[in-house]
N, C-alpha and C positions, 0 to 999 in steps of 0.2 A: 466346102468346109463348114462344119457346124459352127455357128456363132451364137452365144448366149449373152445378150445385152443386159438382160434384167438380173437384179439380185435373186439368189435362190428364195423361193417361197413355196407355197402349196402347189404352184404350177410347175415347179421344177423338182418334183418328188421322183425318186428312183426306188423301185420296190426292191427290197433286199433278198427276196426269195431265192433268186437265181444264185447269188453270191453264197448264201447259207447252204443251198442244195449242193453246190459244188465244193464247198469247204465248210462244214458245220462247226469246225474248230474255230473258225474266225469269229462267229457269233459267241461261242463258249469262252474264248480267250479275250476278245476285244470289246464285245458288245453285249455281254450277258445281262448287264443291268439297264439296258436301254429298250424302251417299248418300240414296237415295230413301227409305228407312226412316226416317232422321232427319228428312227433309222432312215425312213424314207426320205425325210427332209434333210438328214445329215449327208446321206449319199448323193443327193441332188446338189448340196453344197460342195461336195468334193468334186463332182462333175464340173460345176461352175469354176472351181479353183484350178482344175487341170486347164480349162480354156483360158483363164487368166494368165497362168504360168506361160502358156504358149505365146503370149502377147509381149514378153519381154524381148528386147532387141538383142542383148548380148548374153553370152553363157555366164559371165560373171554375175549380172544382175539375178539370172535364173538360179544359179548355185547359192547366191546369198539368201534369197527368199526361201529356198529349199532347206538350207541349214537351220534357219529360224523355225520352219515347220518341223524339223526333226526333233527339236526339243520337246514339242508337244507330243509327237509320235513316240518319244521314249517313255513318256509318262503314260501313254495309252498301251505300251507293251508290244508295239510293232516289232516283229521279227521278220527276217528274209522269207521264212516259210509262208508268211501270209501274203506275199506280194503276188505270185503267179495266179492264184485264184481270183485275187482282187482285181488284177489287171485284166484277166479274161472276162470277168463280169462287166467291167467298165467298158471294154471294148464292145461287148454285146449291147450294153446300154447306149453307147454312142450310136452304134449301127441302127438301133431301134429309133433313136431320136432323129438321125439323118433320114431314114427312110419314111418315118412317119410324117416328116415335113416335106415329102415329095421329091427328095434328092436321090440320086443314084448312088448305090453302095457298089464300088468296083474293087478289084483286087488292089489297084493303086491306092484307093482311099483307105482300104484296110491296112496296107503296108505303111502308109503315112501315119495312121493312128497308132499302129503298133510301135513304130519308131519312137513317136512322141511320148507314148506311155512308158516305154523302155527307158528313154532318157530321164523322165521325171522320177520314176521309181528306182533307177539305178542311183541317181544322185541322193534321192531321199534315204535309201538304205545305207549308202556310204556315210552320209552325215549322221544317221541314227547310230550306226556302229562306231563311228569315231567319237561321238558325243556321249555314248552310254557310260564308258569308263569315268569321264569327267563328272558327269551328273552323279554317279555312285559316290565319288569322292566328296562332293559338295553336300550330299545328303546326310 
C-alpha cells in the first residue's frame, strides 16, 4: 500500500495534464484561475489527503471529516460530473507513485484503490449535495 508520511510540498507534485486531457471542463469549471504549478502542488495535497482519510478507524470519523470537506467543495463548484474523470486521474497517479517506488501494481491493488476512491468520492458528493441547499440559504 502507498504510504505518504510527509506533508505535501514540491516533492509531492501531481501533474494535472492527464486530468485536464480526460476532462478539460474540470480545468475550465474548477481551476480556471489557477496556474499549472499551483495545481500540481494542490493535486499532490489531494493525494496526501486521500491517504490521510484512509487512516481513520471508523466510518463515522471518515464521514465527519468528509462532511467538513464538502463545505469547501461547494464553494469550489464541485458537481457529480467532475468525480469520474478526477477519480480516474487519481487512480493513475497512485499507480504511478506505487510503481515508481518499486512496488507491484496488481489487479487486487487496483481494486482496493478503486474501492477506497469510490468510498471517499461517494461520501464527498453526498455531503456536497446535502449541504448545497443549506449553503444557498445562508448566502
